[in-house]
N, C-alpha and C positions, 0 to 999 in steps of 0.2 A: 484464634485471633491473629496470630503471627502469620498464619498461612494466608489469610485474607489480606494482609499487608503486602505480602510477597506477591500474591497474585495480582493485586492492584498495581503494583509497581511494574510487573511484567506487562500488564495491558498497557500501562501508560508508554511504555518503551515502544511497544508495537505500534500504538496510535501515532506516535511522534514519527516513527520510521516510514509509515504509510503515508502520513501527510506530507513528508518530505519527497517520497516517490510520487506521490499524485500531483504535487507541485511540479515537479520536473516533467511528468508526463503531459500536463496540461499545457505547459509551455511548448514542449516538443511538438504537440499535435494542435496547438493554437485553439484549445477549446477551454472551457470553465473547468474548475476542479470538480464541480457537481456532475458534470457529464462523465469525467474519469471514475468518480466514486460510482456512478450508476453502472459504468461498464464493468468495474471489478466486482460489484456485488452481484452481477448477472441480471440486472434489470433490462439490459439492452442485449439483443442477440444478433447484431450486426457482425460482419466481417472485422470491422474496425474494433468492436467491442472485444472480440476474441484476441486480436492482436494486443490490445491494451492489456487484458488479463494476463496473457503470457509474458508481456514485457514487465508489467508490475511484479509478477511471480519473481522473474529472474532478477530485477533490481532488488526486491526485499531479500532474496537469498544472498545475494552479493553484499548487501549492507549488513546483514546478520553474520555473515562469515568474517567480514572486517572487523566487526565489533567484538566478535568473540576472541580474536587474537590478542 
């Protein structure tokens, strides 16, 4: 039971970070957050989606490293 609670908290943290990143990327590219989520999930295969995926991964890594310190 305790492990489930820990995993749930970890998932909540990741989803919060991803929401922040998606919001920033949607503002940067002037698109809806739904479009960014689709690009990150891989539903879209355009060049723009590849760029968004790479940038999202970079931003998530930066946020995670800042929060670990």
